[in-house]
All heavy atoms as an XYZ file, in Angstrom:
931
protein
N     -51.614    117.307      3.163
C     -52.285    116.488      4.141
C     -51.326    116.442      5.396
O     -50.156    116.235      5.208
C     -52.537    115.084      3.614
C     -53.243    114.182      4.662
S     -54.116    112.736      3.965
C     -52.618    111.706      3.572
N     -51.890    116.588      6.481
C     -51.141    116.461      7.759
C     -50.486    115.027      7.802
O     -51.073    114.069      7.474
C     -52.117    116.592      8.984
C     -51.509    116.321     10.305
C     -52.543    116.420     11.393
O     -53.468    117.168     11.331
O     -52.309    115.562     12.349
N     -49.209    114.998      8.190
C     -48.474    113.793      8.263
C     -48.946    112.996      9.556
O     -48.874    113.492     10.629
C     -46.974    114.028      8.400
C     -46.101    112.839      8.436
C     -46.220    111.984      7.155
C     -44.622    113.217      8.525
N     -49.448    111.801      9.278
C     -49.868    110.959     10.363
C     -49.231    109.566     10.207
O     -48.778    109.182      9.079
C     -51.405    110.818     10.442
C     -51.990    110.393      9.100
C     -52.039    112.138     10.849
C     -53.473    110.194      9.115
N     -49.149    108.833     11.281
C     -48.569    107.521     11.168
C     -49.412    106.521     10.348
O     -49.034    106.094      9.314
C     -48.344    106.923     12.565
C     -47.278    107.733     13.390
O     -46.459    108.340     12.782
N     -47.418    107.684     14.662
N     -50.520    106.234     10.860
C     -51.434    105.283     10.216
C     -52.918    105.655     10.480
O     -53.242    106.294     11.411
C     -51.314    103.846     10.731
C     -50.001    103.222     10.426
C     -49.951    101.797     11.007
C     -48.536    101.297     10.938
N     -48.355    100.204     11.891
N     -53.725    105.234      9.490
C     -55.175    105.392      9.686
C     -55.685    103.974      9.852
O     -55.462    103.072      8.902
C     -55.904    106.119      8.447
C     -55.328    107.479      8.319
C     -57.386    106.174      8.780
C     -55.776    108.185      7.091
N     -56.379    103.621     10.891
C     -56.878    102.308     11.070
C     -58.452    102.409     11.099
O     -59.018    103.121     11.980
C     -56.346    101.771     12.509
C     -54.843    101.741     12.498
C     -56.922    100.372     12.742
C     -54.235    101.469     13.840
N     -59.089    101.597     10.274
C     -60.575    101.505     10.258
C     -60.936    100.179     10.845
O     -60.341     99.107     10.527
C     -61.071    101.563      8.821
N     -61.925    100.231     11.735
C     -62.277     98.963     12.476
C     -63.769     98.810     12.494
O     -64.540     99.773     12.633
C     -61.744     98.997     13.937
C     -62.275    100.123     14.743
C     -61.986     97.703     14.649
N     -64.239     97.605     12.258
C     -65.610     97.226     12.283
C     -66.119     97.102     13.701
O     -65.352     96.946     14.599
C     -65.852     95.909     11.552
C     -67.315     95.479     11.364
O     -68.115     96.379     11.237
O     -67.534     94.349     11.466
N     -67.414     97.147     13.914
C     -68.061     97.104     15.225
C     -68.436     95.647     15.562
O     -67.922     94.935     16.401
C     -69.137     98.035     15.426
C     -69.707     98.010     16.814
C     -68.992     98.656     17.804
C     -70.906     97.392     17.049
C     -69.515     98.613     19.108
C     -71.366     97.396     18.362
C     -70.722     97.933     19.397
N     -69.515     95.149     14.847
C     -70.122     93.902     15.199
C     -69.272     92.724     14.965
O     -68.682     92.522     13.892
C     -71.464     93.673     14.402
C     -72.503     94.726     14.800
O     -72.993     94.575     15.971
O     -72.772     95.669     14.092
N     -69.017     91.921     15.970
C     -68.187     90.777     15.967
C     -66.713     91.029     15.717
O     -65.954     90.153     15.311
C     -68.736     89.654     15.038
C     -70.059     89.190     15.545
O     -70.247     88.944     16.743
N     -71.056     89.142     14.639
N     -66.364     92.244     15.862
C     -64.965     92.679     15.758
C     -64.583     93.433     17.101
O     -63.901     92.915     17.882
C     -64.742     93.592     14.571
O     -65.200     92.837     13.360
C     -63.275     93.983     14.370
N     -65.099     94.611     17.258
C     -64.926     95.305     18.508
C     -65.808     94.754     19.625
O     -65.429     94.677     20.820
C     -65.245     96.790     18.391
C     -64.146     97.754     17.838
C     -64.755     99.133     17.607
C     -63.003     97.781     18.830
N     -67.010     94.391     19.241
C     -68.061     93.943     20.091
C     -68.589     92.603     19.665
O     -69.005     92.444     18.512
C     -69.185     94.978     20.111
S     -70.581     94.585     21.136
N     -68.569     91.655     20.518
C     -69.166     90.353     20.261
C     -70.618     90.470     20.392
O     -71.162     90.367     21.538
C     -68.589     89.233     21.180
C     -67.094     89.052     21.006
C     -66.184     89.339     22.069
C     -66.519     88.714     19.774
C     -64.844     89.155     21.913
C     -65.160     88.550     19.651
C     -64.358     88.774     20.682
O     -62.985     88.703     20.556
N     -71.330     90.709     19.264
C     -72.732     91.092     19.340
C     -73.493     90.382     18.258
O     -72.992     89.820     17.327
C     -72.869     92.567     19.145
O     -72.237     92.990     17.981
N     -74.824     90.480     18.394
C     -75.762     89.949     17.375
C     -76.621     91.162     17.014
O     -77.554     91.464     17.728
C     -76.593     88.758     17.917
C     -77.519     88.204     16.895
O     -77.347     88.436     15.684
N     -78.397     87.397     17.297
N     -76.289     91.803     15.884
C     -76.929     93.065     15.484
C     -78.421     92.948     15.677
O     -79.038     91.911     15.328
C     -76.581     93.360     14.006
C     -77.068     94.675     13.580
C     -76.346     95.817     13.638
C     -78.372     95.032     13.096
N     -77.100     96.888     13.179
C     -78.379     96.428     12.813
C     -79.533     94.320     12.833
C     -79.469     97.066     12.328
C     -80.616     94.975     12.366
C     -80.577     96.350     12.169
N     -79.081     93.990     16.164
C     -78.540     95.299     16.611
C     -78.189     95.341     18.098
O     -77.889     96.456     18.548
C     -79.804     96.216     16.377
C     -80.928     95.358     16.677
C     -80.565     93.982     16.152
N     -78.168     94.204     18.715
C     -77.825     94.185     20.124
C     -76.359     94.481     20.349
O     -75.522     94.398     19.408
C     -78.138     92.825     20.743
C     -79.651     92.477     20.679
O     -80.420     93.385     20.783
O     -79.931     91.299     20.514
N     -76.034     94.829     21.595
C     -74.668     95.051     21.989
C     -74.168     93.882     22.802
O     -75.014     93.219     23.470
C     -74.550     96.352     22.772
C     -74.978     97.631     22.070
C     -75.029     98.828     22.978
C     -74.179     97.885     20.836
N     -72.892     93.651     22.800
C     -72.453     92.466     23.539
C     -71.159     92.760     24.297
O     -70.917     93.880     24.693
N     -70.353     91.746     24.425
C     -69.128     91.850     25.252
C     -68.011     92.452     24.396
O     -67.887     92.234     23.193
C     -68.681     90.463     25.734
C     -69.600     89.777     26.695
C     -69.732     90.674     27.908
O     -68.687     91.023     28.502
O     -70.922     90.833     28.399
N     -67.107     93.229     25.065
C     -66.036     93.900     24.330
C     -64.936     92.950     23.969
O     -64.673     91.927     24.733
C     -65.527     94.964     25.305
C     -65.937     94.490     26.663
C     -67.271     93.641     26.478
N     -64.261     93.174     22.835
C     -63.047     92.471     22.449
C     -61.882     93.175     23.124
O     -61.331     94.058     22.490
C     -62.962     92.396     20.945
C     -61.727     91.717     20.419
O     -60.774     91.460     21.156
N     -61.794     91.318     19.189
N     -61.541     92.796     24.330
C     -60.614     93.500     25.087
C     -59.245     93.588     24.457
O     -58.587     94.747     24.432
C     -60.483     92.885     26.522
C     -61.834     92.968     27.285
C     -59.393     93.578     27.384
C     -62.358     94.383     27.554
N     -58.699     92.531     23.881
C     -57.351     92.680     23.281
C     -57.361     93.689     22.135
O     -56.421     94.415     22.016
C     -57.035     91.286     22.748
C     -57.850     90.366     23.647
C     -59.130     91.105     23.937
N     -58.400     93.680     21.302
C     -58.480     94.648     20.239
C     -58.635     96.062     20.705
O     -57.958     96.988     20.210
C     -59.669     94.246     19.274
C     -59.824     95.174     18.135
C     -58.594     95.410     17.275
C     -61.029     94.763     17.230
N     -59.440     96.201     21.731
C     -59.657     97.618     22.284
C     -58.262     98.116     22.856
O     -57.941     99.256     22.587
C     -60.800     97.555     23.336
C     -62.114     97.349     22.589
C     -60.780     98.860     24.144
C     -63.342     97.072     23.448
N     -57.598     97.297     23.564
C     -56.207     97.655     24.113
C     -55.333     98.125     22.961
O     -54.613     99.081     23.093
C     -55.649     96.543     24.965
C     -56.292     96.394     26.313
C     -55.599     95.279     27.073
C     -56.244     95.127     28.421
N     -55.640     94.014     29.213
N     -55.300     97.261     21.899
C     -54.448     97.522     20.787
C     -54.841     98.912     20.179
O     -53.930     99.749     19.878
C     -54.639     96.468     19.718
C     -54.000     96.810     18.359
C     -52.659     96.602     18.148
C     -54.793     97.269     17.320
C     -52.042     96.988     16.959
C     -54.249     97.528     16.103
C     -52.888     97.418     15.902
O     -52.310     97.762     14.737
N     -56.117     99.141     19.946
C     -56.511    100.432     19.375
C     -56.230    101.623     20.220
O     -55.810    102.670     19.760
C     -58.078    100.374     19.025
C     -58.421     99.360     17.902
C     -59.885     99.260     17.864
C     -57.776     99.805     16.614
N     -56.417    101.471     21.517
C     -56.037    102.597     22.429
C     -54.559    102.929     22.323
O     -54.208    103.994     22.369
C     -56.442    102.174     23.885
C     -57.940    102.237     24.178
C     -58.162    101.842     25.639
C     -59.579    101.900     26.033
N     -59.815    101.459     27.378
N     -53.779    101.835     22.239
C     -52.311    102.085     22.185
C     -51.968    102.710     20.835
O     -51.114    103.637     20.832
C     -51.558    100.690     22.324
C     -50.100    100.864     22.258
C     -49.521    101.624     23.351
N     -48.116    101.695     23.226
C     -47.382    102.845     23.408
N     -47.955    103.929     23.791
N     -46.120    102.814     23.206
N     -52.615    102.382     19.799
C     -52.368    102.957     18.472
C     -52.711    104.430     18.563
O     -52.030    105.296     17.961
C     -53.171    102.264     17.380
C     -52.672    100.849     17.093
C     -51.236    100.754     16.778
O     -50.697    101.480     15.910
N     -50.471     99.898     17.475
N     -53.776    104.763     19.148
C     -54.245    106.162     19.301
C     -53.175    106.919     20.072
O     -52.817    108.052     19.793
C     -55.584    106.182     20.038
C     -56.131    107.566     20.141
C     -57.035    107.903     18.937
C     -57.835    109.084     19.253
N     -58.289    109.794     18.086
N     -52.626    106.316     21.210
C     -51.538    106.984     22.009
C     -50.310    107.184     21.139
O     -49.604    108.199     21.400
C     -51.189    106.106     23.198
C     -52.195    105.951     24.244
C     -51.875    104.942     25.287
O     -50.812    104.258     25.218
O     -52.741    104.718     26.213
N     -50.039    106.375     20.172
C     -48.900    106.488     19.309
C     -49.128    107.555     18.226
O     -48.226    107.800     17.383
C     -48.549    105.113     18.732
C     -47.957    104.086     19.701
C     -47.828    102.752     19.023
C     -46.718    104.515     20.309
N     -50.310    108.111     18.152
C     -50.569    109.182     17.216
C     -51.299    108.709     16.001
O     -51.542    109.470     15.015
N     -51.729    107.447     15.919
C     -52.453    106.929     14.752
C     -53.900    107.400     14.921
O     -54.407    107.708     15.945
C     -52.382    105.445     14.698
C     -50.912    104.999     14.484
O     -50.272    105.478     13.617
N     -50.506    103.975     15.207
N     -54.555    107.392     13.743
C     -56.019    107.831     13.704
C     -56.918    106.625     13.558
O     -56.581    105.637     12.910
C     -56.239    108.711     12.516
C     -55.383    109.982     12.480
C     -55.907    111.030     13.309
C     -55.013    112.296     13.242
N     -55.800    113.504     13.489
N     -58.015    106.680     14.219
C     -59.040    105.569     14.256
C     -60.370    105.981     13.612
O     -60.793    107.137     13.891
C     -59.298    105.142     15.682
C     -58.061    104.746     16.523
C     -58.564    104.313     17.917
C     -57.357    103.599     15.864
N     -60.832    105.057     12.786
C     -62.137    105.233     12.175
C     -63.031    104.067     12.502
O     -62.614    102.957     12.309
C     -62.033    105.379     10.661
C     -61.227    106.527     10.190
C     -63.470    105.434      9.984
C     -60.981    106.570      8.724
N     -64.234    104.353     13.062
C     -65.173    103.296     13.255
C     -65.871    103.108     11.944
O     -66.448    104.054     11.389
C     -66.202    103.634     14.320
C     -67.328    102.620     14.642
C     -66.744    101.240     15.085
C     -68.314    103.174     15.666
N     -65.850    101.926     11.328
C     -66.278    101.647      9.967
C     -67.338    100.488     10.074
O     -66.898     99.319     10.233
C     -65.115    101.290      9.117
C     -65.416    101.085      7.662
C     -65.109     99.958      6.954
C     -66.058    101.907      6.752
N     -65.531    100.131      5.667
C     -66.136    101.365      5.512
C     -66.612    103.205      6.902
C     -66.690    101.918      4.412
C     -67.203    103.781      5.771
C     -67.256    103.182      4.559
N     -68.559    100.778     10.096
C     -69.593     99.812     10.357
C     -70.777    100.018      9.482
O     -70.965    101.193      8.939
C     -70.018     99.856     11.882
O     -71.102     99.024     12.086
C     -70.470    101.269     12.324
N     -71.580     99.007      9.289
C     -72.837     99.143      8.483
C     -73.911     99.741      9.290
O     -75.009    100.078      8.791
C     -73.298     97.784      7.996
S     -72.161     97.122      6.713
N     -73.744     99.945     10.620
C     -74.736    100.506     11.526
C     -75.064    101.937     11.112
O     -74.116    102.695     10.757
C     -74.268    100.435     12.926
C     -74.394     99.033     13.526
C     -73.796     99.048     15.001
N     -73.941     97.714     15.490
C     -74.838     97.482     16.609
N     -75.534     98.405     17.148
N     -74.885     96.228     17.051
N     -76.327    102.311     11.187
C     -76.716    103.662     10.992
C     -77.868    104.028     11.981
O     -78.344    103.091     12.691
C     -77.338    103.918      9.511
C     -76.223    103.749      8.504
C     -78.491    102.962      9.306
N     -78.169    105.249     12.142
C     -79.278    105.613     13.023
C     -79.008    105.220     14.448
O     -77.881    105.350     14.953
N     -80.048    104.816     15.126
C     -79.924    104.410     16.555
C     -78.917    103.331     16.862
O     -78.135    103.388     17.754
C     -81.318    104.066     17.146
C     -81.229    103.736     18.703
C     -82.574    103.499     19.319
C     -82.590    103.227     20.709
N     -81.402    102.714     21.415
N     -78.869    102.199     16.012
C     -77.842    101.254     16.241
C     -76.441    101.815     16.189
O     -75.547    101.347     16.981
C     -78.064    100.175     15.148
C     -79.582    100.311     14.868
C     -79.862    101.763     15.001
N     -76.201    102.788     15.268
C     -74.895    103.408     15.181
C     -74.579    104.217     16.436
O     -73.573    104.196     16.992
C     -74.786    104.241     13.924
C     -73.487    105.019     13.793
C     -72.268    104.061     13.820
C     -73.490    105.878     12.527
N     -75.603    105.026     16.825
C     -75.482    105.841     18.006
C     -75.172    104.937     19.245
O     -74.312    105.315     20.054
C     -76.736    106.716     18.280
N     -75.897    103.834     19.363
C     -75.651    102.930     20.481
C     -74.227    102.385     20.472
O     -73.604    102.284     21.490
C     -76.672    101.797     20.426
C     -78.102    102.158     20.745
O     -78.335    103.286     21.230
O     -79.023    101.371     20.434
N     -73.767    102.020     19.234
C     -72.437    101.517     19.108
C     -71.395    102.611     19.480
O     -70.374    102.292     20.173
C     -72.159    101.014     17.690
N     -71.599    103.855     19.083
C     -70.620    104.866     19.421
C     -70.592    105.123     20.907
O     -69.549    105.300     21.479
C     -71.040    106.175     18.672
N     -71.739    105.127     21.591
C     -71.792    105.266     23.053
C     -71.091    104.121     23.693
O     -70.292    104.219     24.639
C     -73.240    105.448     23.517
C     -73.764    106.783     23.056
C     -73.314    105.335     25.064
C     -75.317    106.900     23.196
N     -71.306    102.879     23.240
C     -70.653    101.710     23.709
C     -69.150    101.846     23.656
O     -68.410    101.503     24.616
C     -71.206    100.444     22.988
C     -70.657     99.127     23.425
C     -71.312     98.272     24.311
C     -69.451     98.500     23.072
N     -70.550     97.165     24.491
C     -69.362     97.300     23.741
C     -68.429     98.831     22.270
C     -68.334     96.356     23.580
C     -67.335     97.959     22.021
C     -67.277     96.717     22.758
N     -68.663    102.268     22.499
C     -67.210    102.485     22.339
C     -66.698    103.485     23.250
O     -65.609    103.314     23.848
C     -66.903    102.859     20.887
S     -67.178    101.614     19.723
N     -67.415    104.652     23.468
C     -66.944    105.621     24.404
C     -66.771    105.113     25.843
O     -65.886    105.386     26.568
C     -67.863    106.823     24.431
C     -67.773    107.681     23.186
C     -68.766    108.855     23.143
O     -69.341    109.190     24.186
O     -68.974    109.403     22.038
N     -67.809    104.237     26.227
C     -67.714    103.562     27.517
C     -66.507    102.614     27.671
O     -66.052    102.411     28.757
C     -69.050    102.802     27.774
C     -70.203    103.727     28.042
C     -71.462    102.902     28.273
C     -72.636    103.856     28.586
N     -73.899    103.130     28.742
N     -66.023    102.133     26.521
C     -64.767    101.258     26.513
C     -63.527    102.205     26.476
O     -62.403    101.601     26.463
C     -64.819    100.356     25.324
C     -66.042     99.504     25.169
C     -66.466     98.757     26.338
O     -65.578     98.126     27.019
N     -67.714     98.732     26.688
N     -63.682    103.521     26.350
C     -62.542    104.385     26.265
C     -62.048    104.487     24.912
O     -60.913    105.148     24.735
N     -62.787    104.183     23.860
C     -62.411    104.355     22.537
C     -62.986    105.600     21.920
O     -64.207    105.762     21.875
C     -62.832    103.159     21.632
C     -62.037    101.944     21.669
C     -62.726    100.809     20.862
C     -60.644    102.185     21.172
N     -62.083    106.547     21.463
C     -62.528    107.732     20.876
C     -62.049    107.691     19.380
O     -60.863    107.520     19.106
C     -61.950    109.008     21.541
C     -62.224    108.916     23.079
C     -62.412    110.261     20.930
C     -63.716    108.924     23.364
N     -62.935    107.853     18.476
C     -62.705    107.760     17.084
C     -62.464    109.128     16.465
O     -63.177    110.105     16.884
C     -63.769    106.973     16.312
C     -63.772    105.476     16.688
C     -64.645    105.052     17.690
C     -62.956    104.647     16.130
C     -64.617    103.744     18.042
C     -62.951    103.289     16.477
C     -63.753    102.871     17.430
N     -61.620    109.208     15.458
C     -61.379    110.385     14.766
C     -62.472    110.685     13.670
O     -62.655    111.785     13.194
C     -59.984    110.371     14.119
C     -58.948    110.278     15.168
O     -58.727    111.342     15.874
O     -58.330    109.181     15.327
N     -63.113    109.582     13.264
C     -64.257    109.617     12.340
C     -65.088    108.406     12.499
O     -64.576    107.396     12.956
C     -63.689    109.754     10.883
N     -66.372    108.543     12.165
C     -67.294    107.380     12.202
C     -67.968    107.265     10.815
O     -68.655    108.238     10.421
C     -68.322    107.575     13.322
C     -67.563    107.528     14.700
C     -69.378    106.430     13.323
C     -68.502    107.736     15.911
N     -67.758    106.162     10.160
C     -68.373    105.919      8.874
C     -68.020    107.022      7.870
O     -68.861    107.390      7.057
C     -69.841    105.666      8.981
C     -70.152    104.305      9.520
O     -69.357    103.405      9.565
N     -71.466    104.114      9.815
N     -66.820    107.634      8.050
C     -66.469    108.713      7.149
C     -64.956    108.814      7.103
O     -64.257    108.305      7.923
C     -67.054    110.045      7.705
C     -67.163    111.105      6.677
O     -66.834    110.898      5.474
O     -67.696    112.214      7.016
N     -64.463    109.508      6.030
C     -63.072    109.707      5.941
C     -62.648    110.831      6.910
O     -63.473    111.661      7.364
C     -62.725    110.172      4.543
C     -62.556    108.999      3.639
O     -61.700    108.142      3.761
N     -63.420    108.934      2.586
N     -61.370    110.903      7.214
C     -60.823    111.956      8.065
C     -60.884    113.244      7.271
O     -60.720    113.286      6.018
C     -59.423    111.645      8.439
C     -59.131    110.380      9.265
C     -57.655    110.139      9.430
C     -59.791    110.552     10.623
N     -61.163    114.387      7.959
C     -61.205    115.647      7.233
C     -59.941    115.978      6.413
O     -60.051    116.468      5.346
C     -61.343    116.681      8.367
C     -61.999    115.918      9.491
C     -61.460    114.525      9.377
N     -58.756    115.635      6.929
C     -57.518    115.883      6.234
C     -57.425    115.081      4.945
O     -56.817    115.451      3.972
C     -56.327    115.792      7.081
C     -56.153    114.425      7.803
C     -56.742    114.281      9.197
O     -57.786    114.955      9.470
O     -56.186    113.613      9.984
N     -58.001    113.888      4.962
C     -58.015    113.024      3.717
C     -58.961    113.654      2.686
O     -58.613    113.785      1.501
C     -58.459    111.594      4.060
C     -58.664    110.768      2.866
C     -57.385    110.901      4.986
N     -60.111    114.087      3.159
C     -61.033    114.767      2.213
C     -60.426    115.974      1.554
O     -60.501    116.167      0.381
C     -62.371    115.109      2.888
C     -63.277    115.841      2.010
C     -63.099    113.810      3.431
N     -59.754    116.775      2.422
C     -59.094    117.920      1.944
C     -57.976    117.639      0.891
O     -57.840    118.155     -0.131
C     -58.536    118.734      3.110
C     -57.784    120.035      2.625
C     -57.212    120.798      3.803
O     -57.670    120.620      4.949
O     -56.303    121.627      3.563
N     -57.216    116.563      1.209
C     -56.094    116.242      0.357
C     -56.570    115.763     -1.043
O     -55.992    116.155     -2.008
C     -55.306    115.033      1.063
C     -54.135    114.600      0.191
C     -52.986    115.265      0.191
C     -54.285    113.405     -0.497
C     -51.894    114.811     -0.586
C     -53.147    112.952     -1.266
C     -51.990    113.618     -1.267
O     -50.948    113.174     -2.035
N     -57.658    114.888     -0.996
C     -58.135    114.444     -2.322
C     -59.118    115.317     -2.991
O     -59.493    115.125     -4.183
C     -58.733    112.980     -2.172
C     -57.622    111.978     -1.895
C     -57.546    111.382     -0.682
C     -56.822    111.593     -2.854
C     -56.538    110.420     -0.380
C     -55.784    110.647     -2.676
C     -55.719    110.023     -1.452
O     -54.722    109.042     -1.144
N     -59.620    116.342     -2.276
C     -60.625    117.254     -2.818
C     -62.002    116.711     -2.952
O     -62.898    117.241     -3.531
N     -62.266    115.526     -2.382
C     -63.591    114.915     -2.319
C     -63.635    113.883     -1.271
O     -62.638    113.478     -0.740
C     -63.925    114.321     -3.717
O     -63.098    113.169     -3.928
N     -64.866    113.426     -0.937
C     -65.044    112.411      0.099
C     -65.578    111.129     -0.531
O     -66.809    110.960     -0.786
C     -66.043    112.943      1.128
C     -66.042    112.029      2.340
O     -65.267    111.094      2.466
N     -66.852    112.429      3.341
N     -64.627    110.222     -0.843
C     -64.979    108.940     -1.443
C     -65.869    108.129     -0.509
O     -65.745    108.174      0.665
C     -63.722    108.216     -1.729
O     -63.944    106.887     -2.203
N     -66.656    107.319     -1.098
C     -67.431    106.326     -0.301
C     -66.535    105.315      0.351
O     -66.861    104.801      1.434
C     -68.518    105.647     -1.117
C     -69.664    106.536     -1.573
C     -70.708    105.774     -2.334
N     -70.154    104.998     -3.409
C     -70.562    103.730     -3.644
N     -71.542    103.196     -3.008
N     -70.074    103.086     -4.686
N     -65.406    104.994     -0.260
C     -64.459    104.064      0.305
C     -63.587    104.843      1.308
O     -63.003    105.878      0.988
C     -63.609    103.414     -0.741
C     -62.623    102.414     -0.221
C     -61.807    101.736     -1.337
C     -60.849    100.745     -0.688
N     -60.064    100.086     -1.704
N     -63.485    104.266      2.522
C     -62.616    104.867      3.522
C     -61.183    104.749      3.170
O     -60.694    103.555      2.861
C     -62.942    104.281      4.917
C     -64.369    104.514      5.344
C     -61.961    104.712      5.951
C     -64.730    105.941      5.530
N     -60.426    105.802      3.303
C     -59.018    105.780      3.024
C     -58.329    105.408      4.341
O     -58.538    106.151      5.285
C     -58.499    107.101      2.506
O     -59.112    107.422      1.254
C     -56.973    107.144      2.384
N     -57.598    104.280      4.387
C     -56.935    103.864      5.554
C     -55.834    102.997      5.274
O     -55.706    102.501      4.086
C     -57.889    103.281      6.606
S     -58.452    101.654      6.140
N     -54.945    102.723      6.218
C     -53.825    101.841      6.041
C     -54.115    100.400      6.448
O     -53.625     99.453      5.941
C     -52.618    102.341      6.872
C     -52.192    103.686      6.400
O     -51.743    103.821      5.253
O     -52.401    104.707      7.179
N     -55.052    100.255      7.460
C     -55.375     99.013      7.976
C     -56.904     98.962      8.150
O     -57.503     99.810      8.714
C     -54.706     98.789      9.396
C     -53.229     98.831      9.244
C     -55.181     97.428      9.963
C     -52.455     98.871     10.623
N     -57.510     97.847      7.659
C     -58.910     97.494      7.903
C     -58.958     96.373      8.931
O     -58.349     95.315      8.586
C     -59.635     97.083      6.605
C     -59.829     98.192      5.661
C     -58.890     98.322      4.584
C     -60.932     99.056      5.674
C     -59.056     99.287      3.611
C     -61.109     99.986      4.732
C     -60.244    100.140      3.677
O     -60.362    101.100      2.770
N     -59.650     96.463      9.995
C     -59.817     95.363     10.937
C     -61.355     95.019     10.899
O     -62.175     95.775     11.267
C     -59.372     95.764     12.354
C     -57.891     96.155     12.349
C     -59.655     94.558     13.342
C     -57.406     96.762     13.643
N     -61.589     93.749     10.503
C     -62.933     93.283     10.320
C     -62.961     91.724     10.492
O     -62.101     91.069     10.068
C     -63.489     93.672      8.959
C     -64.961     93.491      8.775
O     -65.506     92.504      9.158
O     -65.616     94.458      8.187
N     -64.036     91.340     11.085
C     -64.151     89.781     11.278
C     -64.361     89.060      9.930
O     -64.272     87.870      9.897
C     -65.289     89.444     12.273
C     -66.646     89.906     11.770
O     -66.828     91.032     11.367
O     -67.548     88.991     11.797
N     -64.692     89.779      8.883
C     -64.977     89.151      7.616
C     -63.946     89.392      6.582
O     -64.143     89.178      5.384
C     -66.328     89.587      7.092
C     -67.458     89.179      7.975
C     -68.800     89.565      7.440
N     -69.871     89.197      8.357
C     -70.731     88.248      8.076
N     -70.700     87.613      6.949
N     -71.678     87.964      8.993
N     -62.765     89.906      6.972
C     -61.708     90.162      5.967
C     -61.002     88.888      5.556
O     -61.130     87.819      6.209
C     -60.772     91.197      6.507
C     -59.887     90.662      7.616
O     -60.102     89.619      8.135
N     -58.902     91.492      7.933
N     -60.232     88.950      4.464
C     -59.429     87.846      3.952
C     -58.084     88.357      3.646
O     -57.986     89.405      2.899
C     -60.122     87.269      2.730
C     -59.435     86.061      2.219
S     -60.327     85.360      0.843
C     -59.952     83.652      0.988
N     -57.067     87.740      4.149
C     -55.697     88.162      3.697
C     -55.459     87.798      2.319
O     -55.922     86.780      1.850
C     -54.704     87.393      4.567
C     -54.729     87.813      6.067
C     -53.654     86.996      6.825
C     -53.761     87.204      8.320
N     -52.815     86.410      9.015
N     -54.743     88.672      1.563
C     -54.425     88.369      0.218
C     -53.675     87.041      0.036
O     -53.904     86.323     -0.965
C     -53.663     89.569     -0.413
C     -53.601     89.446     -1.968
C     -52.250     89.643      0.171
C     -54.839     89.634     -2.660
N     -52.847     86.688      1.042
C     -52.099     85.434      0.958
C     -53.123     84.236      0.960
O     -52.942     83.333      0.219
C     -51.142     85.241      2.111
C     -49.988     86.308      2.091
C     -50.406     87.631      2.749
O     -51.497     87.718      3.377
O     -49.627     88.587      2.574
N     -54.141     84.306      1.776
C     -55.133     83.234      1.835
C     -55.933     83.153      0.525
O     -56.222     82.103      0.053
C     -56.113     83.497      2.965
C     -55.445     83.344      4.323
O     -54.342     82.813      4.422
O     -56.010     83.935      5.307
N     -56.236     84.325     -0.119
C     -56.905     84.335     -1.375
C     -56.061     83.717     -2.411
O     -56.584     82.921     -3.255
C     -57.258     85.778     -1.720
C     -57.834     85.929     -3.192
C     -59.186     85.303     -3.267
C     -57.927     87.451     -3.522
N     -54.757     84.013     -2.491
C     -53.867     83.485     -3.512
C     -53.828     81.944     -3.339
O     -53.793     81.195     -4.324
C     -52.536     84.091     -3.404
C     -52.512     85.578     -3.870
C     -51.082     86.153     -3.605
C     -52.990     85.782     -5.225
N     -53.772     81.482     -2.133
C     -53.777     80.033     -1.906
C     -55.118     79.359     -2.292
O     -55.052     78.244     -2.927
C     -53.477     79.683     -0.418
C     -52.063     79.873      0.039
C     -51.090     79.017     -0.796
O     -51.417     77.814     -0.924
O     -50.098     79.569     -1.255
N     -56.186     80.011     -2.077
C     -57.474     79.507     -2.498
C     -57.598     79.430     -4.010
O     -58.139     78.479     -4.558
C     -58.613     80.396     -1.887
N     -57.039     80.403     -4.754
C     -57.075     80.427     -6.151
C     -56.260     79.294     -6.727
O     -56.631     78.653     -7.726
C     -56.543     81.802     -6.741
C     -56.263     81.772     -8.203
C     -57.576     82.896     -6.372
N     -55.179     78.959     -6.100
C     -54.312     77.885     -6.578
C     -55.055     76.540     -6.476
O     -54.762     75.640     -7.263
C     -53.026     77.762     -5.683
C     -52.027     78.869     -5.955
C     -50.839     78.664     -5.030
C     -49.866     79.774     -5.091
N     -48.760     79.609     -4.115
N     -55.990     76.443     -5.597
C     -56.712     75.170     -5.370
C     -57.991     75.031     -6.249
O     -58.610     73.996     -6.191
C     -57.129     75.019     -3.924
C     -55.911     74.971     -3.016
C     -56.364     74.883     -1.481
C     -55.122     74.917     -0.634
N     -55.513     74.980      0.774
N     -58.288     76.075     -7.043
C     -59.349     76.023     -7.938
C     -59.203     74.980     -8.990
O     -58.111     74.789     -9.564
C     -59.727     77.383     -8.544
C     -60.260     78.450     -7.650
C     -60.320     79.735     -8.416
C     -61.571     78.106     -7.031
N     -60.297     74.271     -9.403
C     -60.151     73.331    -10.499
C     -59.865     73.938    -11.824
O     -60.175     75.057    -12.063
C     -61.515     72.602    -10.489
C     -62.440     73.390     -9.643
C     -61.587     74.325     -8.904
């Protein structure tokens, strides 16, 4: 597999774009700036969203207008598929950015509070 710094997968709705699916909304400027910088540093970007069909195409065009170019959309990078010999449904990446994620530290704290 080609040596790369990081693979970053990012969600669209309410993460990159403050939106109410299937509509498009305002850009998350700080996140977009961060992702552009990561790309400049040689990291790979994956758009990882539940959108399909026209809503996905609309999101991809919206991202391009923001200057975001992804190495893959709802798919693994070709070099990852080659390395593992298959294309898993789970995206292989180092960082997932999503408005619905939970840090493992927060989960462990929540478990401690269970009755």
